C-alpha positions as CSV (number, residue, x, y, z in Angstrom):
1,M,-25.1,-17.4,-33.6
2,E,-22.7,-17.8,-36.5
3,L,-18.9,-17.8,-36.5
4,I,-18.2,-16.2,-39.8
5,K,-14.4,-16.4,-39.5
6,F,-11.6,-16.8,-37.1
7,E,-7.8,-16.6,-37.5
8,N,-4.8,-17.4,-35.3
9,R,-3.0,-14.1,-34.9
10,Q,-0.3,-15.1,-32.5
11,P,0.5,-18.4,-30.7
12,S,-1.9,-17.4,-28.0
13,R,-4.4,-15.0,-29.6
14,I,-7.2,-15.4,-32.1
15,W,-9.3,-12.9,-34.2
16,F,-12.9,-13.8,-34.7
17,H,-16.0,-12.4,-36.5
18,V,-19.3,-13.4,-35.0
19,L,-22.9,-12.7,-36.0
20,V,-25.5,-12.8,-33.3
21,S,-29.0,-13.4,-34.7
22,V,-31.9,-10.8,-34.3
23,E,-33.7,-13.2,-31.9
24,E,-30.7,-13.8,-29.7
25,F,-29.9,-10.1,-29.5
26,K,-33.5,-9.2,-28.7
27,R,-33.5,-11.8,-25.9
28,A,-30.4,-10.2,-24.5
29,I,-32.1,-6.7,-24.7
30,N,-35.2,-8.0,-22.9
31,S,-33.2,-9.7,-20.2
32,I,-31.0,-6.6,-19.5
33,A,-34.1,-4.3,-19.6
34,K,-35.7,-6.1,-16.7
35,I,-32.6,-5.4,-14.7
36,K,-31.8,-1.8,-15.8
37,I,-35.2,-0.3,-16.3
38,K,-35.6,0.5,-12.6
39,K,-33.1,3.4,-12.9
40,F,-35.0,5.2,-15.7
41,T,-37.3,8.2,-15.1
42,V,-40.0,9.0,-17.6
43,P,-42.5,11.9,-17.3
44,G,-45.9,10.6,-16.2
45,F,-44.4,7.4,-14.6
46,R,-42.9,6.8,-11.2
47,K,-39.1,6.0,-11.4
48,G,-38.6,2.5,-12.8
49,K,-42.2,1.9,-13.6
50,A,-42.3,2.9,-17.2
51,P,-42.7,0.1,-19.7
52,K,-39.7,-1.0,-21.8
53,S,-41.3,0.4,-25.0
54,V,-41.9,3.8,-23.4
55,V,-38.3,4.0,-22.1
56,E,-37.0,3.1,-25.6
57,K,-39.2,5.7,-27.2
58,Y,-38.2,8.4,-24.7
59,Y,-34.4,7.6,-24.5
60,G,-33.9,6.1,-27.9
61,E,-34.4,2.6,-29.2
62,N,-30.7,1.7,-28.6
63,V,-30.8,2.7,-24.9
64,F,-30.3,-0.9,-23.8
65,Y,-27.9,-1.9,-26.6
66,D,-24.5,-1.5,-24.8
67,D,-25.7,-3.3,-21.7
68,A,-27.2,-6.0,-23.9
69,V,-23.8,-6.5,-25.6
70,D,-22.1,-6.9,-22.3
71,F,-24.9,-9.3,-21.2
72,I,-24.5,-11.6,-24.2
73,F,-20.7,-11.4,-24.5
74,P,-19.9,-14.3,-22.2
75,E,-22.2,-16.5,-24.3
76,V,-20.5,-15.2,-27.5
77,L,-17.0,-16.2,-26.1
78,D,-18.2,-19.6,-25.1
79,F,-19.6,-20.1,-28.6
80,V,-16.3,-18.9,-30.3
81,G,-14.3,-21.2,-28.0
82,K,-16.4,-24.2,-28.8
83,E,-16.5,-23.5,-32.6
84,S,-12.8,-22.8,-32.8
85,C,-11.7,-25.5,-30.4
86,T,-9.8,-23.1,-28.3
87,D,-9.8,-22.3,-24.6
88,I,-10.6,-18.6,-24.5
89,L,-9.3,-16.4,-21.6
90,K,-12.2,-14.2,-20.6
91,G,-11.8,-10.7,-19.2
92,D,-11.6,-7.2,-20.7
93,Q,-7.8,-7.1,-20.3
94,N,-7.6,-10.2,-22.6
95,M,-9.4,-8.7,-25.5
96,A,-9.2,-5.9,-28.2
97,L,-12.5,-5.0,-29.8
98,D,-12.2,-4.2,-33.5
99,M,-15.9,-3.6,-34.3
100,I,-19.3,-3.9,-32.7
101,K,-22.3,-3.3,-35.0
102,T,-25.8,-3.3,-33.8
103,E,-28.7,-3.3,-36.2
104,P,-32.3,-4.0,-35.0
105,T,-33.1,-5.9,-38.2
106,Q,-29.8,-7.7,-38.6
107,G,-28.7,-8.6,-35.0
108,L,-25.3,-8.0,-33.5
109,E,-22.0,-8.2,-35.3
110,I,-18.7,-8.5,-33.4
111,Q,-15.1,-8.5,-34.5
112,A,-12.4,-8.9,-31.8
113,T,-9.0,-10.3,-30.9
114,I,-8.7,-12.2,-27.7
115,D,-6.2,-14.3,-25.8
116,I,-6.5,-18.0,-25.6
117,K,-4.9,-20.5,-23.3
118,P,-1.5,-21.4,-24.9
119,T,-0.6,-24.9,-25.9
120,V,2.0,-26.3,-23.6
121,E,4.1,-29.3,-24.5
122,L,5.8,-31.2,-21.6
123,A,7.2,-34.3,-23.1
124,D,9.7,-35.1,-20.3
125,Y,8.2,-33.9,-17.1
126,K,8.9,-37.3,-15.6
127,G,12.5,-38.1,-14.6
128,I,13.5,-34.5,-14.1
129,H,17.1,-34.4,-12.7
130,V,17.9,-32.2,-9.7
131,N,20.9,-31.9,-7.3
132,V,19.6,-31.1,-3.9
133,P,21.7,-32.0,-0.8
134,K,19.8,-33.8,1.9
135,N,20.0,-32.0,5.3
136,E,21.9,-33.9,7.9
137,V,21.4,-33.1,11.6
138,A,24.8,-32.3,13.1
139,G,26.0,-34.3,16.0
140,D,25.9,-31.3,18.4
141,A,22.6,-30.1,17.1
142,V,20.7,-31.1,20.2
143,D,23.2,-29.4,22.5
144,R,23.1,-26.2,20.4
145,H,19.3,-26.3,20.5
146,I,19.3,-26.6,24.3
147,E,21.8,-23.7,24.4
148,G,19.3,-21.6,22.5
149,V,16.5,-22.5,24.9
150,L,18.6,-21.6,27.8
151,N,19.4,-18.2,26.2
152,R,15.7,-17.5,25.7
153,H,15.1,-18.2,29.4
154,A,18.0,-16.1,30.5
155,R,17.4,-13.3,33.0
156,K,18.6,-9.7,32.4
157,I,20.7,-8.4,35.2
158,E,21.8,-4.8,35.1
159,V,25.5,-4.1,35.4
160,K,27.0,-0.8,36.3
161,D,30.4,0.9,35.9
162,I,31.6,-1.5,33.2
163,P,31.8,-0.9,29.5
164,A,29.4,-2.7,27.1
165,E,30.7,-5.8,25.3
166,N,29.4,-8.3,22.9
167,G,26.7,-10.5,24.6
168,H,25.4,-7.6,26.7
169,V,22.0,-6.1,26.1
170,V,22.1,-2.3,26.0
171,N,19.1,0.0,26.3
172,I,19.6,3.0,24.1
173,N,17.9,6.1,22.6
174,F,19.0,7.0,19.1
175,T,18.3,9.3,16.2
176,G,19.7,8.9,12.8
177,Y,20.7,11.8,10.5
178,I,21.7,12.0,6.8
179,D,23.2,15.3,5.6
180,G,22.3,16.8,9.0
181,E,18.6,16.0,8.7
182,P,16.8,13.2,10.7
183,F,15.4,10.5,8.4
184,E,12.1,8.7,8.7
185,H,12.0,5.6,10.9
186,G,15.5,6.3,12.1
187,A,14.9,7.0,15.8
188,A,13.8,5.1,18.9
189,E,13.6,5.5,22.6
190,S,14.5,2.8,25.2
191,F,15.4,0.3,22.6
192,D,17.0,-3.0,23.7
193,L,19.8,-4.1,21.5
194,N,21.7,-7.4,21.9
195,L,25.3,-6.6,21.0
196,G,26.7,-9.1,18.6
197,S,23.3,-10.0,17.2
198,H,23.9,-8.0,14.0
199,Q,20.4,-6.7,14.3
200,F,21.5,-3.2,13.1
201,I,23.5,-2.3,10.0
202,A,27.1,-3.3,9.9
203,G,29.3,-1.1,12.2
204,F,26.6,0.2,14.5
205,E,26.9,-2.4,17.3
206,E,30.7,-2.5,17.2
207,K,30.8,1.2,17.9
208,V,28.5,0.9,21.0
209,V,30.9,-1.7,22.5
210,G,33.2,0.0,25.0
211,H,30.8,2.7,26.1
212,T,29.3,2.9,29.6
213,A,25.8,3.6,30.9
214,G,24.9,7.3,30.8
215,E,27.3,8.1,27.9
216,E,26.1,10.0,24.8
217,F,28.0,9.6,21.6
218,D,27.9,9.5,17.8
219,V,27.9,6.4,15.6
220,N,29.0,6.9,12.0
221,V,27.8,4.2,9.6
222,T,27.1,3.7,5.9
223,F,24.0,2.0,4.7
224,P,24.7,-1.0,2.4
225,E,24.3,-0.4,-1.4
226,E,21.6,-3.1,-1.5
227,Y,19.7,-1.8,1.5
228,H,16.0,-2.6,1.3
229,V,15.0,1.1,1.7
230,S,16.3,2.4,-1.6
231,K,16.5,6.1,-0.6
232,L,18.9,5.1,2.2
233,A,21.0,2.7,0.2
234,G,24.7,3.7,0.1
235,K,24.1,6.8,2.2
236,E,26.4,7.9,5.1
237,A,24.5,8.4,8.4
238,V,25.2,9.7,11.9
239,F,23.3,8.2,14.8
240,K,23.3,10.2,18.0
241,V,23.1,7.6,20.8
242,K,22.4,7.7,24.5
243,L,23.3,4.5,26.4
244,N,20.7,4.3,29.1
245,S,21.7,1.0,30.8
246,I,23.6,-2.2,30.3
247,Y,22.5,-5.7,31.1
248,K,24.1,-9.1,31.1
249,R,22.2,-12.3,30.5
250,E,22.3,-15.0,33.1
251,K,21.3,-18.4,31.7
252,P,19.6,-21.0,33.9
253,E,21.4,-24.3,34.6
254,F,20.3,-27.2,32.4
255,N,19.1,-29.9,34.8
256,L,16.1,-32.0,35.5
257,D,14.3,-29.2,37.3
258,F,14.6,-27.0,34.2
259,V,13.3,-29.8,32.0
260,K,10.3,-30.3,34.2
261,E,9.5,-26.6,34.4
262,T,9.7,-25.9,30.7
263,S,8.4,-29.1,29.1
264,Q,6.1,-32.1,29.6
265,F,8.9,-34.5,30.1
266,D,10.1,-36.2,33.3
267,T,13.6,-37.1,32.3
268,I,16.5,-35.4,30.5
269,E,16.8,-38.3,28.1
270,E,13.1,-38.0,27.0
271,Y,13.6,-34.2,26.6
272,K,16.7,-34.7,24.3
273,Q,15.0,-37.5,22.3
274,D,12.1,-35.2,21.6
275,I,14.4,-32.4,20.4
276,A,16.3,-34.9,18.2
277,K,13.1,-36.1,16.7
278,K,11.9,-32.6,15.9
279,L,15.3,-31.6,14.5
280,E,15.1,-34.6,12.2
281,S,11.6,-33.7,11.1
282,N,12.5,-30.1,10.5
283,A,15.5,-31.2,8.4
284,Q,13.3,-33.5,6.3
285,L,10.7,-30.7,5.8
286,E,13.5,-28.3,4.8
287,Y,14.9,-30.8,2.3
288,E,11.4,-31.3,0.8
289,R,10.9,-27.6,0.6
290,R,14.2,-27.1,-1.3
291,L,13.5,-30.2,-3.5
292,N,10.1,-28.8,-4.4
293,M,11.5,-25.4,-5.2
294,T,14.1,-26.9,-7.5
295,V,11.6,-29.2,-9.2
296,E,9.3,-26.2,-9.7
297,E,12.1,-24.3,-11.3
298,R,12.8,-27.2,-13.7
299,V,9.1,-27.5,-14.6
300,I,8.9,-23.7,-15.3
301,G,11.9,-24.2,-17.6
302,L,10.1,-26.8,-19.6
303,V,7.5,-24.3,-20.7
304,T,8.8,-22.7,-23.8
305,S,5.4,-21.4,-25.1
306,E,4.8,-17.7,-25.2
307,V,2.7,-16.7,-22.2
308,P,-0.1,-14.2,-22.9
309,K,0.6,-10.8,-21.3
310,S,-2.9,-10.7,-20.0
311,L,-2.3,-13.8,-17.8
312,I,0.8,-12.2,-16.4
313,D,-1.1,-8.9,-15.8
314,Q,-3.8,-10.8,-14.0
315,R,-1.2,-12.6,-11.8
316,V,0.5,-9.3,-11.0
317,T,-2.9,-7.8,-10.0
318,A,-3.5,-10.8,-7.6
319,M,0.0,-10.5,-6.2
320,F,-0.3,-6.8,-5.6
321,K,-3.6,-7.3,-3.7
322,E,-1.9,-9.9,-1.5
323,F,0.9,-7.4,-0.9
324,E,-1.5,-4.7,0.0
325,T,-3.2,-7.0,2.5
326,N,0.1,-7.9,4.1
327,V,1.1,-4.3,4.4
328,S,-2.3,-3.4,5.9
329,R,-2.0,-6.2,8.4
330,Q,1.2,-4.7,9.7
331,G,-0.7,-1.5,10.4
332,I,1.0,0.4,7.6
333,K,-0.8,2.6,5.1
334,M,0.2,2.1,1.5
335,E,1.2,5.8,1.1
336,D,3.4,5.5,4.1
337,Y,5.0,2.4,2.8
338,L,5.7,4.1,-0.6
339,K,7.4,7.0,1.2
340,F,9.5,4.7,3.4
341,S,10.6,2.4,0.5
342,G,11.1,5.2,-2.0
343,L,9.1,3.1,-4.6
344,T,6.1,3.9,-6.7
345,L,3.1,1.6,-7.3
346,D,4.2,1.1,-10.9
347,E,7.7,0.1,-9.7
348,I,6.3,-2.4,-7.2
349,K,4.1,-4.0,-9.8
350,K,7.0,-4.0,-12.4
351,N,9.2,-5.8,-9.9
352,M,6.5,-8.5,-9.5
353,V,6.4,-9.3,-13.3
354,P,9.2,-12.0,-13.4
355,E,7.7,-13.9,-10.5
356,A,4.2,-13.5,-12.0
357,E,5.4,-14.9,-15.3
358,D,6.9,-17.9,-13.6
359,N,3.7,-18.5,-11.6
360,V,1.7,-18.5,-14.8
361,K,4.1,-20.9,-16.6
362,F,4.0,-23.2,-13.6
363,M,0.2,-23.3,-13.5
364,L,0.0,-23.9,-17.2
365,A,2.4,-26.8,-16.9
366,L,0.4,-28.3,-14.1
367,N,-2.8,-27.9,-16.1
368,E,-1.1,-29.9,-18.9
369,I,0.0,-32.6,-16.5
370,I,-3.6,-32.9,-15.1
371,V,-4.8,-33.5,-18.7
372,K,-2.0,-36.0,-19.6
373,E,-2.3,-37.9,-16.3
374,N,-6.2,-37.8,-16.4
375,I,-6.2,-36.6,-12.8
376,T,-9.7,-36.5,-11.3
377,I,-10.8,-35.9,-7.7
378,P,-13.5,-38.2,-6.2
379,D,-16.1,-36.8,-3.8
380,D,-14.6,-38.7,-0.8
381,D,-11.3,-36.8,-1.3
382,V,-13.2,-33.5,-1.4
383,D,-14.9,-34.3,1.9
384,A,-11.6,-35.4,3.5
385,E,-10.0,-32.1,2.4
386,F,-12.9,-30.1,3.9
387,Q,-12.4,-32.0,7.1
388,A,-8.6,-31.4,7.1
389,I,-9.1,-27.6,6.7
390,A,-11.7,-27.6,9.5
391,D,-9.3,-29.5,11.8
392,K,-6.5,-27.1,10.9
393,Y,-8.5,-24.0,11.9
394,K,-10.4,-25.8,14.7
395,M,-13.7,-25.2,13.1
396,D,-16.8,-27.3,12.4
397,V,-16.7,-28.6,8.8
398,E,-20.1,-27.2,8.1
399,E,-18.7,-23.7,8.9
400,I,-15.9,-24.2,6.3
401,K,-18.0,-25.4,3.4
402,P,-19.8,-22.1,2.7
403,M,-16.3,-20.4,2.7
404,I,-14.7,-22.5,0.0
405,S,-16.3,-23.9,-3.1
406,V,-16.1,-27.6,-4.1
407,D,-14.6,-26.5,-7.5
408,E,-11.8,-24.6,-5.7
409,I,-11.1,-27.7,-3.5
410,K,-11.0,-29.9,-6.5
411,E,-8.8,-27.6,-8.5
412,N,-6.3,-27.3,-5.6
413,L,-6.1,-31.0,-5.2
414,K,-5.6,-31.5,-8.9
415,F,-2.7,-29.1,-8.9
416,S,-1.1,-30.7,-5.8
417,R,-1.4,-34.2,-7.3
418,A,-0.1,-33.1,-10.6
419,F,3.0,-31.7,-8.9
420,K,3.3,-34.9,-6.9
421,V,3.6,-36.8,-10.1
422,V,6.6,-34.7,-11.0
423,T,8.3,-34.8,-7.6
424,D,7.7,-38.6,-7.2
425,N,9.4,-39.2,-10.5
426,A,12.2,-36.6,-10.1
427,V,15.8,-38.0,-9.8
428,N,18.0,-36.4,-7.2
429,D,21.6,-36.9,-8.5
430,W,23.0,-35.9,-5.1
431,I,21.4,-38.9,-3.4
432,L,22.5,-41.2,-6.2
433,N,26.1,-39.9,-5.8
434,Q,26.0,-40.5,-2.1
435,E,24.7,-44.0,-2.5
436,A,27.4,-44.7,-5.2
437,E,30.1,-43.5,-2.8
438,K,28.8,-45.8,0.0
439,N,28.7,-48.8,-2.4
440,T,32.2,-48.3,-3.8
441,P,34.4,-51.0,-2.2
442,E,37.7,-50.1,-0.8
443,I,40.7,-51.7,-2.5
444,T,43.8,-52.6,-0.4
445,P,47.3,-52.6,-1.9
446,D,47.4,-56.4,-1.8
447,E,44.4,-56.6,-4.1
448,I,46.0,-54.5,-6.9
449,K,47.7,-56.5,-9.7
450,P,51.1,-55.4,-10.9
451,D,49.8,-54.5,-14.4
452,E,47.2,-52.1,-12.9
453,I,49.9,-49.9,-11.5
454,Q,51.0,-47.1,-13.9
455,P,54.6,-45.7,-14.0
456,N,55.4,-43.2,-11.2
457,E,52.2,-44.3,-9.4
458,E,52.5,-45.1,-5.7
459,V,50.4,-47.5,-3.9
């Protein structure tokens, strides 16, 4: 092969002109012919049994050319990347072909423009400043948690001849109408609604309060302008409601018997200590989550290089596949989701673009940190990660290994360790300010010298 010429067309694209020798192109033709020849039918031969020379004579000498070009193209891109010292992004969506010329006596000639991995400069990824408050567990948090547990164990007791009020659970039938027509997913039978939970749109629950079991009535509401179902946003609706029954919730008493029945603890003190420990752990996890999110935003902001559109498109495609899977897991067909949401496939993908671009920038930044920090993953760490995954899913480690490649494990570990370099070196100004306030000594009036007092200043 010969790289005749290449040019930088944009910060993240190059144009190249390559000549593949006659011998190399013939080798590609012969390789692809062994694979493709089985589909050809030639008179006098059983399907797929005609020799290559006979197939070429019958169908034309260039019958294998297109497939041979596809076959050798990855090798061409590897060659161009090596010769031009660039990291080429492979894939049809990354490339625009200008010319492909095939001549049996001259080989294969290709001119194309293709995306390359952009150069990312991250001079100051260490010492990033953030301002993330650290979660403090409130003094009454344990009591409020216990109150929630008691509510979850509360019994429903039907009440009669009294109007519904906040805190009651009402069982209702309802059908929603807009402009006199029922709308999709706007009806239910025997639905339990906890009044005061704000489970329904604003105004609905308040207008059920005061009604008694057996009543039928209308509830007039307006959907919020930012409602998640776009075709309902801002619309006025009427719900025809039948109140079937009303229940109050009777909470159990919090005592030693309750603790023993609902936990593994033998004393109330142990039970409360365990709750406090879990609340502290959850608060720390939430703090770390918000810290990581903020640091990630800062890292994304450090990437000023232009991101190839092809990388963003690839990420959107991956995100959309994940979205399709999540919708399917909920038992919803995509066409039904589109009707319900009022969105089109193109609109959904377009909405994913900003997040996709941030994802790409973040991964490019981590790749650069991996290089700068010379992060490598020893085999022992790979084995430990396989074992951790097996333990998480309660599977044998040998069952896990065929499901995940070693390269994938190494790549994920490199990314996580690159990000840890950033988070470990991040500076949380909120914590620094808290420590400064704690360390600031209080000054009594007796310690202030007369010349330190300004006119009209009171001590």
